[in-house]
C-alpha positions as CSV (number, residue, x, y, z in Angstrom):
1,M,-156.7,-155.9,-10.9
2,Q,-156.3,-157.3,-7.4
3,K,-154.7,-154.9,-4.9
4,K,-151.4,-156.2,-3.5
5,T,-151.0,-156.5,0.2
6,P,-148.2,-154.3,1.5
7,H,-145.0,-156.2,2.4
8,K,-145.2,-154.8,6.0
9,N,-148.6,-156.4,6.6
10,L,-147.5,-159.7,5.1
11,L,-144.4,-159.9,7.3
12,L,-146.4,-159.0,10.4
13,L,-148.7,-161.9,9.6
14,A,-145.9,-164.3,8.6
15,A,-143.7,-163.9,11.6
16,P,-146.0,-165.5,14.3
17,L,-147.2,-168.1,11.8
18,M,-143.7,-169.3,11.0
19,L,-142.8,-169.4,14.7
20,S,-145.9,-171.3,15.7
21,G,-145.0,-174.2,13.5
22,A,-141.7,-174.7,15.4
23,I,-143.2,-174.7,18.9
24,I,-144.4,-177.9,20.6
25,N,-147.8,-177.4,22.1
26,T,-147.6,-179.4,25.3
27,A,-151.3,-179.1,25.8
28,Q,-151.9,-181.2,22.7
29,A,-150.6,-184.6,24.0
30,G,-147.1,-183.9,23.0
31,V,-147.8,-183.6,19.2
32,N,-145.7,-181.2,17.1
33,Y,-147.0,-180.5,13.6
34,Q,-145.1,-178.8,10.8
35,L,-145.5,-178.3,7.1
36,R,-142.7,-179.9,5.1
37,Q,-143.0,-177.3,2.3
38,V,-142.9,-173.6,2.5
39,H,-144.3,-172.9,-1.0
40,A,-146.9,-174.7,-3.1
41,G,-149.6,-173.6,-5.6
42,P,-153.2,-174.7,-6.1
43,G,-153.4,-178.4,-7.1
44,E,-149.9,-179.2,-5.7
45,T,-149.3,-181.6,-2.9
46,V,-148.0,-180.7,0.5
47,N,-147.1,-182.8,3.5
48,I,-147.9,-182.3,7.2
49,D,-145.5,-184.1,9.4
50,A,-146.0,-184.8,13.1
51,L,-143.8,-185.9,15.9
52,V,-145.7,-187.5,18.8
53,F,-143.8,-187.3,22.1
54,N,-144.3,-189.5,25.1
55,D,-143.5,-187.4,28.1
56,T,-145.6,-189.4,30.5
57,G,-144.3,-191.9,33.1
58,S,-145.3,-195.1,31.2
59,L,-145.6,-196.7,27.8
60,M,-148.1,-194.7,25.8
61,S,-150.5,-195.9,23.0
62,W,-151.4,-193.5,20.3
63,T,-153.5,-193.8,17.2
64,A,-153.1,-191.3,14.3
65,P,-156.4,-190.1,12.7
66,Q,-156.8,-191.2,9.1
67,N,-157.7,-187.7,8.1
68,L,-157.0,-184.2,9.3
69,V,-159.4,-181.3,8.5
70,L,-157.4,-178.3,7.3
71,Q,-158.5,-174.7,7.4
72,W,-156.8,-172.4,4.9
73,R,-157.1,-168.7,5.9
74,D,-155.8,-165.7,4.0
75,H,-155.0,-162.2,5.3
76,Q,-158.6,-161.1,4.7
77,G,-160.0,-163.9,6.8
78,N,-161.4,-166.0,3.9
79,V,-161.5,-169.7,4.8
80,V,-161.3,-172.8,2.7
81,R,-161.5,-176.3,4.3
82,S,-160.0,-179.5,2.9
83,L,-158.8,-182.9,4.1
84,A,-155.3,-184.4,4.5
85,E,-154.9,-188.1,4.3
86,L,-152.6,-190.3,6.5
87,E,-149.6,-191.6,4.6
88,T,-148.0,-193.6,7.5
89,R,-148.7,-197.3,7.0
90,D,-149.6,-198.2,10.6
91,P,-151.7,-195.6,12.5
92,Q,-151.2,-197.3,15.9
93,A,-148.0,-197.0,18.0
94,S,-146.8,-197.9,21.4
95,I,-144.3,-195.2,22.4
96,P,-141.8,-195.8,25.2
97,V,-141.2,-193.2,27.8
98,N,-139.1,-190.2,26.6
99,N,-139.4,-191.5,23.0
100,F,-141.3,-190.3,19.9
101,T,-142.8,-191.6,16.7
102,A,-143.4,-189.8,13.4
103,Y,-146.5,-189.5,11.2
104,S,-147.2,-187.8,7.9
105,W,-150.4,-186.7,6.1
106,R,-150.7,-185.7,2.4
107,A,-152.9,-182.8,1.3
108,V,-153.6,-181.0,-2.0
109,V,-153.7,-177.2,-2.0
110,P,-157.3,-176.2,-2.9
111,N,-158.1,-174.3,-6.1
112,G,-158.4,-170.5,-5.6
113,I,-155.8,-170.4,-2.8
114,K,-153.5,-167.3,-3.2
115,G,-150.9,-165.5,-1.3
116,L,-149.8,-166.2,2.2
117,Q,-152.0,-168.8,3.9
118,A,-152.4,-169.6,7.6
119,V,-153.0,-173.3,7.8
120,N,-154.9,-174.6,10.8
121,I,-155.4,-178.3,11.8
122,E,-159.0,-178.2,12.9
123,G,-159.4,-179.0,16.6
124,E,-155.7,-178.2,17.3
125,R,-154.3,-175.0,18.5
126,V,-151.7,-175.1,15.8
127,M,-151.2,-172.6,12.9
128,L,-148.7,-173.2,10.1
129,A,-147.7,-170.9,7.2
130,L,-147.7,-171.7,3.4
131,D,-146.9,-169.3,0.5
132,A,-149.3,-170.0,-2.4
133,N,-148.0,-167.1,-4.5
134,S,-146.6,-168.0,-8.0
135,Q,-143.1,-169.3,-7.7
136,G,-140.3,-166.8,-8.4
137,N,-142.6,-163.8,-7.9
138,S,-143.4,-164.3,-4.3
139,P,-142.5,-161.4,-1.8
140,I,-142.6,-164.0,1.0
141,T,-140.5,-167.1,0.1
142,S,-138.6,-166.1,-3.1
143,S,-137.3,-162.7,-2.0
144,P,-134.0,-162.3,-0.1
145,A,-134.2,-160.3,3.2
146,I,-132.4,-157.1,2.4
147,A,-132.7,-155.7,5.9
148,A,-130.6,-155.1,9.0
149,V,-130.9,-157.3,12.1
150,V,-132.5,-155.0,14.6
151,N,-132.6,-154.8,18.4
152,A,-136.3,-155.5,18.7
153,G,-138.2,-153.3,21.1
154,A,-135.1,-151.3,22.0
155,S,-136.5,-147.9,20.8
156,G,-139.1,-147.8,23.5
157,D,-141.6,-146.2,21.1
158,P,-143.8,-148.6,19.2
159,S,-144.1,-146.1,16.4
160,A,-140.4,-145.6,16.0
161,P,-138.0,-148.0,14.1
162,D,-135.8,-150.3,16.2
163,P,-132.0,-149.6,16.0
164,A,-129.7,-152.1,14.2
165,L,-127.7,-154.5,16.3
166,P,-123.8,-154.2,16.2
167,A,-122.2,-156.0,13.3
168,A,-120.2,-158.2,15.6
169,Q,-123.2,-159.4,17.5
170,V,-125.0,-160.2,14.2
171,A,-122.0,-162.1,12.9
172,A,-121.7,-164.1,16.1
173,A,-125.3,-165.2,15.6
174,G,-124.4,-166.6,12.2
175,A,-126.3,-164.0,10.2
176,A,-125.0,-162.4,7.0
177,A,-125.6,-158.8,5.8
178,Q,-128.4,-160.1,3.6
179,G,-130.7,-162.9,4.6
180,P,-131.6,-165.7,2.2
181,A,-135.0,-166.3,0.8
182,I,-137.2,-168.7,2.8
183,N,-137.4,-171.3,0.1
184,S,-133.6,-171.4,-0.4
185,G,-133.3,-174.1,2.2
186,Y,-130.3,-172.6,3.9
187,G,-129.4,-169.8,6.3
188,L,-129.4,-171.2,9.8
189,Q,-126.7,-173.8,9.3
190,P,-123.7,-171.5,9.7
191,A,-124.9,-170.6,13.2
192,S,-124.0,-174.1,14.3
193,S,-120.4,-174.1,15.6
194,S,-117.8,-176.9,15.2
195,F,-118.3,-177.6,18.9
196,D,-122.1,-178.1,18.4
197,S,-121.4,-180.6,15.7
198,F,-118.9,-182.5,17.8
199,R,-121.2,-182.5,20.8
200,N,-124.2,-183.8,18.9
201,A,-122.1,-186.6,17.4
202,I,-121.1,-188.0,20.9
203,S,-123.2,-190.4,22.9
204,A,-123.0,-193.0,25.6
205,H,-121.3,-196.3,24.7
206,D,-120.5,-198.8,27.6
207,P,-121.2,-197.9,31.2
208,T,-119.3,-195.0,32.8
209,Y,-118.7,-195.4,36.6
210,F,-116.4,-195.1,39.6
211,I,-116.8,-197.9,42.2
212,A,-114.8,-199.1,45.2
213,G,-114.5,-202.2,47.3
214,N,-112.5,-203.6,50.2
215,K,-111.9,-207.3,49.5
216,G,-108.1,-208.0,49.6
217,G,-107.5,-204.4,50.5
218,S,-109.2,-201.2,49.4
219,N,-109.4,-200.9,45.7
220,A,-111.4,-199.0,43.0
221,R,-112.4,-199.7,39.5
222,F,-113.5,-197.0,37.1
223,Q,-114.5,-196.8,33.5
224,L,-115.0,-194.0,30.9
225,S,-116.8,-194.8,27.7
226,F,-118.3,-192.9,24.7
227,K,-118.9,-193.3,21.0
228,Y,-118.7,-190.8,18.1
229,R,-121.0,-190.8,15.1
230,L,-118.9,-190.4,11.9
231,H,-121.8,-189.1,9.7
232,S,-124.6,-186.8,10.7
233,P,-127.8,-187.8,8.8
234,T,-129.3,-185.3,6.4
235,D,-132.8,-186.6,7.6
236,P,-132.5,-187.6,11.3
237,S,-135.9,-189.5,11.0
238,N,-134.5,-191.7,8.2
239,P,-130.7,-192.1,8.6
240,G,-128.8,-194.0,5.8
241,F,-126.5,-196.9,6.0
242,F,-123.3,-194.9,6.5
243,D,-125.0,-192.8,9.2
244,H,-124.7,-195.8,11.6
245,F,-120.9,-196.0,11.7
246,Y,-119.2,-195.1,15.0
247,I,-115.8,-194.8,16.6
248,G,-116.0,-196.1,20.2
249,Y,-113.6,-195.6,23.1
250,T,-113.6,-197.2,26.5
251,Q,-110.9,-197.0,29.2
252,T,-111.0,-199.2,32.3
253,A,-108.6,-199.0,35.3
254,L,-108.1,-200.9,38.5
255,W,-106.7,-198.7,41.3
256,D,-105.0,-200.0,44.4
257,L,-106.0,-197.8,47.3
258,H,-104.5,-200.1,50.0
259,S,-100.8,-199.7,49.2
260,D,-98.8,-196.7,50.3
261,S,-98.3,-195.1,46.9
262,K,-101.8,-195.9,45.7
263,P,-100.7,-197.3,42.3
264,F,-102.8,-198.2,39.4
265,V,-102.7,-201.9,38.9
266,D,-103.4,-201.8,35.2
267,T,-105.4,-199.7,32.7
268,T,-107.1,-201.0,29.5
269,Y,-107.4,-198.7,26.5
270,N,-110.1,-200.0,24.2
271,P,-110.8,-198.2,20.9
272,S,-113.2,-199.6,18.3
273,L,-114.8,-199.0,14.9
274,F,-118.3,-200.4,14.4
275,W,-121.7,-200.2,12.7
276,R,-124.7,-200.1,14.9
277,K,-128.5,-199.7,14.5
278,D,-130.9,-200.0,17.4
279,A,-133.8,-201.4,15.4
280,I,-133.2,-203.1,12.1
281,W,-136.6,-204.9,12.5
282,E,-139.7,-204.1,14.6
283,S,-142.9,-206.0,15.3
284,E,-146.2,-204.5,14.3
285,H,-146.7,-202.5,17.5
286,K,-143.0,-202.0,18.2
287,R,-143.1,-204.1,21.3
288,M,-140.3,-206.3,20.0
289,F,-137.4,-205.0,18.0
290,L,-134.0,-206.3,16.8
291,G,-130.8,-204.3,16.8
292,L,-127.4,-205.1,15.5
293,A,-123.8,-204.0,16.2
294,T,-120.8,-205.3,14.4
295,G,-117.2,-204.1,14.0
296,Y,-113.6,-204.3,15.1
297,E,-112.0,-203.5,18.5
298,H,-108.5,-203.4,20.0
299,A,-107.5,-203.5,23.6
300,S,-104.1,-202.7,25.1
301,N,-102.7,-201.9,28.5
302,G,-100.2,-199.4,26.9
303,K,-97.1,-201.1,28.5
304,S,-94.0,-202.5,26.9
305,G,-91.8,-205.5,27.4
306,D,-93.0,-208.4,29.6
307,D,-95.9,-206.4,30.9
308,S,-97.3,-205.6,27.4
309,R,-100.8,-207.1,26.7
310,S,-103.1,-206.6,23.7
311,M,-106.2,-208.1,22.2
312,N,-107.9,-207.7,18.8
313,D,-111.2,-209.1,17.6
314,V,-114.0,-208.7,15.1
315,F,-117.4,-209.1,16.6
316,I,-121.1,-209.3,15.8
317,Q,-123.8,-208.6,18.4
318,P,-127.5,-209.1,17.7
319,E,-129.7,-207.4,20.3
320,F,-133.1,-208.8,21.0
321,N,-135.4,-206.3,22.8
322,Y,-138.8,-206.5,24.4
323,R,-140.8,-203.5,25.7
324,F,-143.1,-204.1,28.7
325,D,-146.3,-202.1,29.3
326,H,-144.9,-200.7,32.5
327,G,-142.1,-198.9,30.7
328,A,-139.1,-201.2,30.8
329,T,-137.0,-202.9,28.2
330,L,-135.4,-206.4,28.4
331,T,-132.4,-206.9,26.1
332,F,-130.6,-210.1,25.3
333,A,-127.3,-209.3,23.4
334,P,-124.8,-212.1,22.9
335,R,-121.5,-210.8,21.5
336,V,-119.7,-213.3,19.3
337,K,-116.0,-212.6,18.8
338,H,-113.3,-213.9,16.4
339,Y,-109.8,-213.0,17.5
340,V,-107.3,-211.6,15.0
341,F,-103.6,-210.5,15.2
342,M,-103.1,-212.3,18.5
343,G,-99.4,-213.1,18.2
344,E,-98.7,-211.4,21.6
345,N,-101.4,-213.1,23.7
346,A,-102.6,-216.0,21.6
347,D,-104.1,-217.9,24.6
348,W,-106.6,-215.1,25.4
349,K,-109.5,-217.2,24.1
350,H,-108.7,-219.9,26.6
351,Y,-109.4,-217.5,29.5
352,R,-112.2,-215.3,28.1
353,G,-113.8,-217.5,25.4
354,R,-115.5,-216.4,22.2
355,V,-119.0,-215.3,23.4
356,D,-120.1,-212.8,26.0
357,W,-123.7,-213.6,27.0
358,R,-125.3,-210.4,28.0
359,L,-128.7,-209.7,29.6
360,R,-130.1,-206.3,30.6
361,Y,-133.4,-205.1,32.2
362,A,-133.8,-201.3,32.2
363,Q,-136.8,-199.4,33.5
364,D,-137.4,-195.9,32.1
365,N,-136.0,-193.5,34.7
366,G,-135.7,-196.4,37.2
367,L,-133.9,-199.7,38.0
368,V,-131.2,-201.0,35.7
369,L,-130.0,-204.6,36.0
370,S,-127.4,-206.1,33.8
371,G,-125.4,-209.3,33.7
372,M,-122.6,-210.9,31.6
373,Y,-121.5,-214.5,31.5
374,N,-118.5,-215.9,29.7
375,Q,-117.4,-219.6,29.4
376,A,-113.9,-220.4,28.2
377,S,-111.9,-223.6,28.1
378,Q,-111.2,-226.0,31.0
379,G,-114.1,-224.7,33.0
380,R,-112.9,-221.1,33.2
381,N,-115.8,-218.7,33.4
382,T,-116.3,-215.0,34.2
383,K,-119.4,-213.4,35.7
384,E,-120.3,-209.7,36.1
385,V,-123.6,-208.4,37.5
386,S,-124.5,-204.8,37.9
387,I,-127.4,-202.9,39.6
388,A,-128.2,-199.2,39.3
389,W,-130.8,-196.8,40.7
390,P,-131.2,-193.2,39.7
391,L,-130.1,-190.7,42.4
392,K,-132.9,-188.4,41.2
393,R,-135.3,-190.8,42.9
394,T,-133.5,-190.7,46.3
395,P,-133.4,-187.9,48.9
396,L,-130.1,-186.8,47.4
397,N,-131.9,-185.7,44.2
398,M,-128.6,-185.9,42.3
399,N,-127.7,-186.7,38.7
400,G,-126.3,-190.1,38.0
401,Y,-127.0,-193.5,39.5
402,L,-126.1,-195.4,42.7
403,Y,-124.2,-198.3,41.2
404,G,-123.1,-201.7,42.5
405,Q,-121.1,-204.3,40.6
406,Y,-120.2,-208.0,41.3
407,F,-117.2,-209.5,39.4
408,S,-115.7,-213.0,39.5
409,G,-113.5,-214.5,36.8
410,Y,-110.7,-213.6,34.4
411,A,-109.4,-210.5,32.6
412,Q,-110.5,-208.0,35.1
413,T,-107.2,-206.4,33.9
414,L,-105.3,-207.2,30.8
415,L,-102.1,-207.6,32.7
416,G,-103.5,-210.4,34.9
417,Y,-105.9,-212.0,32.4
418,R,-104.5,-215.5,33.2
419,E,-105.2,-215.1,36.9
420,R,-108.6,-215.7,38.3
421,S,-109.9,-212.7,40.3
422,S,-111.8,-213.7,43.5
423,S,-115.4,-212.6,43.9
424,Q,-115.5,-208.9,44.5
425,F,-118.4,-206.5,45.1
426,R,-117.9,-202.7,44.6
427,I,-120.3,-199.8,45.0
428,G,-120.2,-196.2,43.8
429,L,-121.5,-193.7,41.3
430,A,-122.4,-194.3,37.6
431,L,-123.0,-191.6,35.0
432,V,-124.2,-194.2,32.5
433,P,-125.2,-197.6,34.0
């Protein structure tokens, strides 16, 4: 009868192996490997997933190997080698700066494999852990952790046990009195607070900036904008249809800095509900990709009586994107609008038309140029052009962007949408260009 390895030795071996699978080895070209399963027996299939990060300064080309050579090592140092086969359809990828792509390989657990296995991808300084014990009888993945959470190293004597942490500190970390088994698939989720969930669901929407000009008297224009994701995907690498629904909010104000009381001329409150996906189609090498946004938006200046203004529309916005080799993206995104519930300001379409023609050129960590043109009836047109440069790349070494904006046309404010605003250039700071 085979002698069982003591639990203490197994845990000492398992701890560094489990941790190593979660650490990105930056020396290995930004590739992070992990085993999708924590338990599998001989003859069963396991998957090795990899995220390839581009942390260079330009577009990166990467080709995934068709096979990985795996080394299976047990606690006695016995080694078995086998192959994992690439499952991802296209092994070649062009990865934009600060982006990643995912790959997966399929492997079969070799016969004769038992106990806790250290799995090494040959040629990589990566070690993963897999429990090959029979399911239900495993001391590694099937047994709950009936143990206190200790203050590791606090005893000062390597031969003495570490003292337990205070119960309040353990509870604050999201740990229960008894830890779940590894293969239970839960245990860390409660540690995520409501604030973390809220923060992770918020992202940039339209530009956020504060800019000032001096034509017709000192004035400033500022805008705040964000969107909130309504559903968090169970699998972030493969979100479902409902994971692409958002609530958006944008607030834009024109501020008169010339008058004595420094009044706000008008403020636009612009909530929206929409569906958005950045890439519903991609070319073979991901150089070209098509995104789509569609939904409903409302805009109001929050006033009553004769000064009340509002606008409602449903829109669809296809986004045609092209990635350049030097690490920049060109986007053409016309927004087509159909106005609804426009009893209050039914003539809006005669001043702002039905299509916003939008063009944007954005370098990764560099120059951002964007423009919008709108043609309405009787020759009325509106133009807006913006330019931004990251302050990190200036002697100031600040967060944000140096931001300039040119505007000419109608509806700079809701209150005065029938009046044409003269050409105006403003400059200032943008958080999101």
